[in-house]
Steps between C-alpha positions, in 0.01 A plus 500: 500500500320177575797387710442798731138405534586158640751643738792297380711468192474206265828318440586354162597126467375178655434419861664194653171308491446574129854387423458172691169425327639574153808280567271218617287524184812503278634194687176310443507586130863386475427169673203444268723560195765257628236232565353556152845475338584182693171329415536597133853359491387178670212462252739553210735233638213255543442529126858543381677214683267216395517631143880499521498139624265398217707689245820332619337158483352568156836621363682193629228264377484659153876482443527146633201352316572676169851360488396156627230474234770492231703221662602218268625267774480507878827365639451550877150497649488553876214624715648850532748544214519410136761479226403478134635553151329767292449511123835683456689218670564701817465331838295712743476430871252666740509474880439699820798661672477744794129570435561575134413310185831463317604348170814414315552424133761238413622517862582872481500668740535211742326693780218592261344824384204629700178472301274624783555610860296385799412154366465279806421170329470332164307175478500292182275205415584307184246336266535252216257339256475127558306437180154557642531764775735754658677357804704686762778364712741613769783338308449578132640298214726735307417513131135421569402830669236685299376756750604666825280653771675796661417653839691814588485681835633853549517753784530876450485745792352232724221403259494155342375397157461156347466429131428167335549423132523201269747482215464262208845431361468598131789313348460172686487221242428215743 
């Protein structure tokens, strides 16, 4: 009856203007959700990737230094690789190959087994006790080495991490 009072009939549904406005509002809400998702993902990556780089460096450093600590004799001592004999009589060699820290035991495998991925450099400084003080050298005297400073650099997902550690050789009798 009220439709007769106005002189025209009311149609059900949306007008074109209402439809355009509702589509515009839904589009704005969708864009806001996409921006929120992207910024949340970026924030997560800013936390995750540096932690991954640190974790990779820590894993490599822990394995390397734990095994080096038990060395009984260092047989090759270069600035970026080392070969030593452990308490079991095995000869272990560590070096960098294709951005990985690799090792071999008794020369097997010859190409090495990957200890940690993404290791860009390994720097070793050798120390010996001269009777009154610790002395470092670029060219160490084998059999006299009592400690090794290790600097390890890694990269994971574009983020770099550097760890530094010192290892006192436990079984060195010199």
